[in-house]
N, C-alpha and C positions, 0 to 999 in steps of 0.2 A: 505493499500500500505505501509506503514511504517513497519508493522509486514511481509510481504512479503519480502521486502529488506533484513531486518533484519534475519531471518531467511536462506536466499540464502547466506548470507556471513558467519551466524555460520554452514551453511552447506561447505560451499567451503574454511573456515579456519580448520575446525575441518577433514575436509579430509585432507589437507596440513600436519596438522600435524601428522596425523595416516602417510601417505606417507613418509613423513621425518622422522621419527622416525624409518622405516622400512628399508629404502636407507641406514638410518647410523648403524642399528642392532642394536640398542637402545632400550630398556625395559623400556615403562613407567610404574612407578608403581603406586597403586593403591591410595596413599596419595594425588600424584601430579593430577591425575586424578579427586579425590573428587575436590581438590581445584579448579580447575579451573570449574569444574562442581559450585560450589560454586560460584563463583566468577562471573560467567556466569549468574546465577539466580539473584543473588544480583543485575546485573546491568541493567539485563531485567525487573526489580522489580521496578528501580528506573526510567525507562524509561516509565515504565505505570505510572508510579504514577506522573512523571511529565506531560504527555498528558493529563492524565485524568482532572488532577487538574488547565491545561491552559483550556482544554475545559468550565473547570466548571467558566473560569474568577477569580481563585485564585491562582493569577500570584505571588505572593508575598508568600504564603504556596508551590509553585512548585517550585521555584529559592532559599527555605530555604530548602527544602528537596534533592536537588541535593548535595551536600555535603555531608550528612549523607549516603545515598546509596552508594555516589562514595567512601565513604571511608570503606563501607562495600564491595565492589566489590576489590578496592584496594587491602587491606589487603593479602587476599587468593590472589588473582591473583598474587603479586607480589611474596608472596612466594613461591607459583607452579613454579613461575619463575627460583627465583633463585634455589630453589631445579634441575630442570631440566638440570641449567646450570651447576653447580656443579655436576651431572650425566657424562653430555658431558665432561666436562674437565677431568673426572675422568678417561672417557674411552681412550680420546685420547691421556690422557700422559702413 
């Protein structure tokens, strides 16, 4: 059920991003897409690792891995958001 809900959220988010960019006539570059996909893969790997470790009763290892995967997802995600924000700001000006 967790993966179904995550899949639905990812699909809705991706659909919103595409429709939002088309409504503003904004062309999202390949680097932003690559960074967003990289952040998404890292976040999903972190969720899978956390769930698997918790099911094996390795709570300490599960909570230890959260910051590691979190940083791996946060850095490219934040970079993609900053690049997209700069592109939107440049088009508005």
